[in-house]
C-alpha positions in Angstrom: 109.9 103.2 81.9 112.5 105.9 82.0 113.3 104.9 85.6 114.0 101.4 84.5 116.3 102.7 81.8 118.2 104.8 84.3 118.4 101.8 86.7 119.9 99.6 84.1 122.3 102.4 83.1 123.5 102.7 86.7 123.9 98.9 86.9 126.0 99.1 83.7 128.2 101.8 85.1 128.8 100.0 88.4 129.5 96.7 86.6 132.0 98.4 84.3 133.8 100.0 87.2 134.0 96.6 89.0 135.3 94.9 85.8 132.3 92.8 84.9 132.3 93.6 81.1 129.7 91.1 80.0 127.1 92.3 82.6 127.9 95.9 81.9 127.4 95.4 78.2 124.1 93.6 78.7 122.8 96.2 81.1 123.8 99.0 78.8 122.0 97.3 75.9 118.8 96.9 78.0 119.0 100.5 79.1 119.3 101.7 75.4 116.3 99.6 74.4 114.2 100.8 77.2 115.2 104.5 76.6 114.2 104.1 72.9 110.9 102.6 73.8 110.3 105.5 76.3 111.1 108.0 73.5 108.6 106.3 71.1 105.9 106.4 73.7 106.6 110.0 74.6 106.4 111.1 71.0 103.1 109.1 70.5 101.8 110.7 73.6 102.7 114.2 72.4 101.1 113.6 69.0 97.9 112.4 70.6 97.8 115.4 72.9 98.3 117.8 70.0 95.8 116.1 67.8 93.2 116.1 70.5 92.8 119.9 70.2 91.0 122.3 72.4 87.7 121.5 74.1 84.6 123.7 74.1 
């Protein structure tokens, strides 16, 4: 999921450099949403790992 966020961020940068403001804004928005979803899943994963504890 992080790779998708980076991909949309790169698309936003390229579109902004080429002057496509609408596409750049949309791609940047998608990248932000995907990055936030990635962070939420990462935090949930870390909490699950810590709560699992040590095995015998």
